[in-house]
C-alpha positions as CSV (number, residue, x, y, z in Angstrom):
1,M,6.0,10.9,15.1
2,K,9.0,12.3,13.2
3,K,8.7,13.0,9.4
4,L,9.1,9.8,7.5
5,Q,10.8,9.2,4.2
6,L,7.9,7.0,2.9
7,L,8.8,7.2,-0.8
8,G,12.1,5.4,-0.7
9,N,14.9,7.1,-2.6
10,I,12.6,9.6,-4.5
11,T,11.3,13.0,-3.4
12,P,7.6,13.9,-3.3
13,A,8.1,16.1,-6.4
14,Q,9.6,13.1,-8.3
15,F,6.7,10.9,-7.2
16,L,4.1,13.3,-8.3
17,R,5.8,13.9,-11.6
18,D,6.5,10.2,-12.5
19,Y,3.9,8.1,-10.6
20,W,0.8,10.1,-9.3
21,H,-2.2,9.2,-11.5
22,K,0.2,7.5,-13.9
23,K,1.7,4.1,-12.8
24,P,2.2,1.9,-9.7
25,L,5.2,2.2,-7.3
26,L,6.4,-0.5,-5.0
27,I,8.5,0.9,-2.1
28,R,10.3,-1.7,-0.1
29,Q,10.6,-0.7,3.6
30,A,8.9,2.6,3.2
31,I,8.7,2.5,7.0
32,P,11.4,0.2,8.2
33,G,10.4,-1.9,11.2
34,F,6.8,-0.8,11.0
35,K,4.4,-2.5,13.5
36,P,0.6,-2.3,13.7
37,L,-0.6,0.8,15.5
38,L,-3.8,-0.9,16.7
39,K,-4.1,-4.4,17.9
40,F,-6.7,-6.8,16.6
41,E,-8.8,-6.4,19.8
42,K,-8.9,-2.6,19.4
43,L,-9.9,-2.9,15.7
44,A,-12.7,-5.4,16.7
45,E,-13.9,-2.9,19.4
46,L,-14.1,-0.1,16.9
47,A,-16.0,-2.3,14.4
48,R,-18.6,-2.9,17.1
49,E,-19.4,0.8,17.4
50,N,-22.4,2.1,15.4
51,Y,-20.6,5.4,14.5
52,V,-17.6,3.6,12.9
53,E,-17.9,2.5,9.3
54,S,-16.9,-1.2,9.1
55,R,-17.4,-4.2,6.9
56,L,-17.0,-8.0,7.2
57,V,-16.2,-9.8,3.9
58,T,-16.2,-13.6,3.8
59,Q,-15.8,-16.1,1.0
60,R,-17.1,-19.7,1.5
61,D,-17.4,-22.3,-1.2
62,G,-16.9,-19.6,-3.8
63,Q,-19.7,-17.5,-2.5
64,W,-19.0,-13.9,-1.5
65,N,-20.8,-12.2,1.4
66,M,-20.5,-8.7,2.9
67,Q,-21.9,-7.5,6.1
68,H,-21.9,-3.8,7.2
69,G,-21.1,-2.9,10.8
70,P,-21.6,-2.6,13.6
71,L,-20.0,-6.0,13.7
72,T,-21.1,-7.6,17.0
73,E,-19.7,-11.0,16.1
74,L,-16.7,-12.0,14.1
75,P,-15.5,-15.4,12.9
76,A,-12.8,-17.1,14.8
77,R,-9.3,-15.9,14.0
78,T,-8.3,-19.4,13.1
79,E,-11.0,-19.5,10.4
80,R,-9.7,-18.9,6.9
81,E,-10.8,-16.4,4.3
82,W,-12.5,-13.5,6.2
83,T,-11.6,-9.8,6.2
84,M,-12.6,-7.1,8.6
85,L,-12.4,-3.5,7.2
86,V,-12.4,-0.5,9.6
87,Q,-12.7,2.9,7.8
88,G,-11.4,6.2,9.2
89,A,-9.2,4.6,11.9
90,N,-7.4,8.0,12.0
91,L,-10.5,9.5,13.6
92,Y,-10.2,7.3,16.7
93,D,-6.5,6.8,17.2
94,E,-3.9,9.5,17.6
95,R,-1.1,7.3,16.1
96,A,-3.2,6.5,13.1
97,E,-3.9,10.2,12.6
98,E,-0.2,11.0,12.8
99,L,0.5,8.3,10.2
100,L,-2.1,9.7,7.8
101,R,-0.7,13.2,8.2
102,Q,2.7,11.9,6.9
103,F,1.1,11.9,3.5
104,R,0.5,15.6,3.5
105,F,2.8,16.1,0.5
106,I,-0.7,15.7,-1.1
107,P,-3.0,18.6,-0.1
108,D,-5.5,18.1,2.7
109,A,-8.2,18.9,0.2
110,R,-7.4,15.5,-1.4
111,L,-6.4,13.4,1.6
112,D,-9.2,11.2,2.9
113,D,-8.7,8.6,5.5
114,L,-6.8,5.6,6.8
115,M,-8.6,2.3,6.5
116,I,-7.3,-0.8,8.3
117,S,-7.9,-4.3,6.8
118,Y,-7.5,-7.4,9.0
119,A,-7.5,-10.6,7.1
120,T,-7.0,-14.3,7.9
121,D,-5.1,-16.7,5.7
122,G,-6.3,-16.8,2.1
123,A,-8.6,-13.8,2.6
124,G,-9.2,-10.9,0.2
125,V,-12.0,-8.8,-1.2
126,G,-11.6,-10.0,-4.7
127,P,-10.0,-8.4,-7.8
128,H,-11.3,-4.8,-8.0
129,F,-10.3,-1.2,-8.7
130,D,-10.7,2.0,-6.8
131,S,-11.8,5.3,-8.3
132,Y,-9.1,7.1,-6.3
133,D,-5.3,6.9,-5.6
134,V,-4.3,4.6,-2.7
135,F,-1.2,3.7,-0.8
136,L,-1.2,0.1,0.6
137,L,1.1,-0.2,3.6
138,Q,1.7,-3.6,5.0
139,A,1.4,-3.5,8.8
140,H,1.5,-7.1,9.9
141,G,2.1,-10.5,8.2
142,K,2.3,-10.9,4.4
143,R,-0.1,-10.1,1.6
144,R,0.3,-11.1,-2.1
145,W,-0.7,-8.3,-4.5
146,R,-1.5,-9.1,-8.1
147,I,-2.0,-5.9,-10.2
148,S,-3.0,-5.1,-13.7
149,A,-3.2,-2.1,-16.0
150,Q,-6.1,-3.8,-17.9
151,Q,-8.7,-1.5,-19.6
152,N,-11.5,-4.0,-19.1
153,L,-13.1,-3.1,-15.8
154,D,-16.4,-5.0,-16.2
155,L,-17.8,-6.3,-13.0
156,V,-19.4,-9.6,-12.0
157,E,-23.2,-9.0,-11.8
158,G,-25.2,-9.9,-8.7
159,L,-22.4,-9.8,-6.1
160,P,-22.4,-7.7,-2.9
161,L,-18.9,-6.5,-3.8
162,K,-17.5,-4.9,-6.9
163,I,-15.4,-7.7,-8.3
164,L,-13.8,-7.6,-11.7
165,A,-15.2,-10.2,-14.2
166,N,-12.0,-10.6,-16.3
167,F,-9.0,-10.0,-14.0
168,E,-5.6,-10.8,-15.5
169,A,-2.5,-9.9,-13.5
170,D,0.5,-8.2,-15.1
171,E,2.7,-8.1,-12.0
172,E,2.8,-9.8,-8.6
173,Y,4.4,-8.7,-5.3
174,V,4.5,-10.1,-1.7
175,L,4.5,-7.2,0.8
176,E,5.9,-7.6,4.3
177,P,5.6,-5.2,7.2
178,G,6.9,-1.7,6.3
179,D,6.5,-2.3,2.5
180,M,4.1,-0.1,0.6
181,L,2.5,-0.2,-2.8
182,Y,1.0,2.9,-4.6
183,L,-1.7,2.4,-7.1
184,P,-3.3,5.1,-9.3
185,P,-7.1,5.3,-9.9
186,H,-8.7,2.5,-11.8
187,Y,-5.7,0.2,-11.5
188,A,-6.9,-3.4,-11.1
189,H,-5.6,-5.2,-8.0
190,D,-6.2,-8.3,-5.9
191,G,-4.6,-8.8,-2.5
192,I,-4.6,-12.2,-0.8
193,A,-3.4,-12.7,2.8
194,E,-0.6,-15.2,3.3
195,G,-1.4,-16.1,6.9
196,E,-2.9,-13.6,9.3
197,C,-2.2,-10.0,8.1
198,M,-3.1,-6.3,8.4
199,T,-2.9,-3.7,5.6
200,Y,-3.3,0.0,6.0
201,S,-4.9,1.8,3.1
202,I,-4.3,5.6,2.8
203,G,-7.0,6.8,0.4
204,F,-7.7,10.1,-1.3
205,R,-10.9,12.1,-2.1
206,S,-11.9,12.1,-5.7
207,P,-15.6,13.3,-5.8
208,G,-17.4,13.0,-9.1
209,Y,-18.2,16.2,-10.9
210,Q,-21.9,15.4,-10.8
211,E,-21.7,15.2,-7.0
212,I,-19.8,18.5,-6.9
213,G,-22.2,20.2,-9.3
214,E,-25.3,19.2,-7.3
215,A,-23.7,20.3,-4.1
216,F,-22.6,23.6,-5.6
217,L,-26.1,24.4,-6.9
218,Q,-27.5,23.8,-3.4
219,F,-24.8,26.1,-2.0
220,M,-25.6,28.8,-4.6
221,A,-29.3,28.6,-3.7
222,D,-28.6,30.6,-0.5
223,S,-26.9,33.4,-2.4
224,I,-29.0,33.8,-5.5
225,D,-30.8,37.2,-5.7
226,L,-33.4,37.4,-8.5
227,P,-35.9,40.2,-7.5
228,G,-39.3,40.6,-9.1
229,R,-42.0,38.2,-10.0
230,Y,-43.1,36.8,-13.4
231,A,-45.7,38.8,-15.2
232,D,-47.1,39.0,-18.8
233,P,-48.9,42.3,-19.4
234,D,-48.9,41.6,-23.2
235,L,-50.5,38.2,-22.9
236,Q,-52.6,37.1,-25.9
237,P,-55.5,34.6,-25.8
238,A,-54.3,31.0,-25.7
239,K,-54.8,28.9,-28.8
240,N,-53.6,25.7,-27.0
241,P,-54.1,26.2,-23.3
242,A,-51.9,23.3,-22.2
243,E,-48.8,24.6,-24.1
244,I,-46.3,26.6,-22.2
245,P,-46.2,30.0,-23.9
246,R,-43.0,30.9,-25.8
247,E,-42.9,34.3,-24.1
248,M,-43.0,32.7,-20.7
249,L,-40.1,30.4,-21.6
250,S,-38.0,33.2,-23.0
251,T,-38.6,35.5,-20.0
252,V,-37.7,32.9,-17.4
253,L,-34.6,31.9,-19.4
254,E,-33.5,35.5,-19.5
255,E,-33.9,35.8,-15.7
256,L,-32.1,32.6,-14.9
257,N,-29.2,33.6,-17.1
258,K,-28.6,36.5,-14.7
259,V,-27.3,33.9,-12.1
260,R,-23.6,34.3,-12.1
261,W,-20.7,33.0,-9.9
262,D,-17.0,33.8,-9.7
263,E,-13.8,32.2,-8.4
264,E,-14.5,33.3,-4.9
265,D,-17.9,31.7,-4.9
266,V,-16.4,28.5,-6.0
267,A,-13.5,28.8,-3.5
268,I,-16.0,29.3,-0.6
269,F,-18.1,26.4,-1.8
270,L,-15.1,24.1,-2.1
271,G,-13.7,25.1,1.3
272,E,-17.1,24.4,3.1
273,Y,-17.7,21.2,1.0
274,L,-14.2,19.7,1.5
275,S,-14.0,20.6,5.2
276,E,-17.5,19.2,6.1
277,P,-17.0,16.2,8.4
278,K,-18.4,12.9,7.3
279,H,-21.9,11.9,8.5
280,N,-20.6,9.6,11.2
281,V,-18.2,12.0,12.8
282,F,-19.2,13.4,16.1
283,F,-17.1,15.8,18.3
284,T,-16.7,15.3,22.0
285,A,-16.8,18.6,24.0
286,P,-14.6,18.8,27.2
287,A,-16.5,17.3,30.1
288,K,-15.7,20.3,32.2
289,P,-14.6,23.1,29.9
290,L,-12.4,25.8,31.4
291,V,-13.7,29.3,31.7
292,V,-12.4,31.6,29.0
293,G,-9.7,33.3,31.2
294,R,-8.3,29.9,32.3
295,F,-8.5,28.6,28.8
296,M,-6.4,31.5,27.5
297,E,-3.8,30.9,30.3
298,Q,-3.5,27.2,29.4
299,A,-3.4,27.9,25.7
300,A,-0.6,30.4,26.2
301,K,1.3,27.8,28.2
302,K,0.5,24.5,26.4
303,G,-0.5,25.7,22.9
304,L,-3.4,24.3,20.9
305,K,-4.0,21.5,18.4
306,L,-6.8,20.6,16.1
307,S,-8.9,17.5,17.0
308,S,-8.0,14.6,14.8
309,K,-11.6,14.8,13.5
310,T,-11.3,18.5,12.5
311,L,-10.8,19.5,8.9
312,M,-9.3,22.9,8.4
313,L,-8.5,24.5,5.0
314,Y,-8.0,28.0,3.7
315,R,-7.9,29.9,0.4
316,G,-7.1,33.6,0.1
317,K,-8.7,35.6,2.9
318,N,-11.2,32.7,3.6
319,V,-10.7,30.1,6.3
320,F,-12.8,26.9,6.5
321,I,-13.2,24.6,9.5
322,N,-15.6,21.7,9.7
323,G,-17.9,23.0,7.0
324,E,-18.0,26.6,8.2
325,S,-16.3,29.6,6.5
326,F,-15.3,33.1,7.4
327,A,-13.1,35.9,6.0
328,V,-10.3,37.2,8.2
329,G,-7.8,40.1,8.1
330,R,-4.1,39.6,7.3
331,A,-2.8,39.3,10.9
332,D,-5.5,36.8,11.9
333,K,-5.0,34.9,8.7
334,A,-1.3,34.4,9.5
335,V,-2.2,32.8,12.8
336,L,-4.9,30.6,11.4
337,D,-2.8,29.5,8.4
338,V,-0.3,28.1,10.8
339,L,-3.0,26.2,12.7
340,A,-4.3,24.8,9.5
341,N,-0.9,23.8,8.1
342,E,0.7,22.6,11.3
343,R,-2.5,21.4,12.9
344,R,-1.2,23.0,16.1
345,L,-0.2,26.4,17.5
346,A,2.5,27.0,20.1
347,G,1.5,29.2,23.0
348,A,3.8,32.0,21.7
349,Q,2.1,32.0,18.3
350,L,-1.1,33.2,20.0
351,E,0.4,36.4,21.2
352,G,-0.4,38.2,17.9
353,A,-4.0,36.9,17.7
354,T,-6.8,39.4,17.8
355,D,-9.8,39.1,20.2
356,D,-11.9,37.8,17.3
357,V,-9.5,34.8,16.8
358,L,-9.1,34.1,20.4
359,E,-12.9,34.1,20.8
360,A,-13.2,31.7,17.8
361,L,-10.6,29.4,19.3
362,Y,-12.4,29.3,22.6
363,T,-15.7,28.4,20.9
364,W,-13.9,25.7,18.9
365,Y,-12.5,24.4,22.2
366,Q,-15.9,24.2,23.7
367,D,-17.2,22.3,20.7
368,G,-14.3,19.8,20.7
369,W,-12.8,21.1,17.5
370,V,-9.6,22.3,19.1
371,E,-7.8,20.8,22.1
372,L,-5.2,22.2,24.5
373,G,-1.8,21.0,23.3
């Protein structure tokens, strides 16, 4: 897929300056002539798989219902007001992966996934807000979007979906295939299908600091080094046996204050944390992997590419892939940076790789992380 314009007549720099995190942007014909990458039958097939995250949302007689996949049965396509949502479509379809990668003017550390929503006439998931930025690309049919900058984000209690209790639209747009709407975090919106339609949602990672903090402390548990054992040679007789001694509290506090971390600790944590595949991602190893010599011959001829499921990042001398990290020298770093940024390597680019990198690439090939190009 060639590089797309996507943002109309503005550049990524202008978009980030004027709209990102700030205000909505409607882009008519962001992808002119766009057609769905996956047919309904393929979407339904994915929704039946237990490793694919999917949901079925229905509204009957004013009552909302949500069913999590696998979705073994779906309502008839002629029935109104039901929506099928398939998360992470980019993991299972090469064209969806290519579309998602068109949004890499946002760093991979923030880019999340491509969700596909199929809806019958009148269907939606109710007025709601997302905690992250989102691009809503219309793929098929029409959807009417009503959006609002309202500050009141109270939810209706007791529903299976997070639906806003007091939604009041400021603006309204009807999107047709190829049109795209960007919404910043916490911007209220409600999309209703006008006839059968499909919408592609490009979402971004926005983890809470609490989640990051808990994960970081678990990460640091493996690297903390506090030698010695608590002792109290000057202990005095206890007046109140159940009370924790002041000296014990002070001594332990002093030892815990010796725990330190620096920028590289945080960088390694972030790289492993952000490149860790989601719980439902499984890699498929080659059915008949080539022996190492034959693999090197084919890699030199065809090049290599990352699996669509592989997450690869880097920072400084550290490279991260699927939750693992390692430090590399300058020459190897140059090769691996290209693989991370381009998500592929030409055969000629392997010529300067050391044996360590070639060995790593072969291991990744055996694990299904890297494929022959």
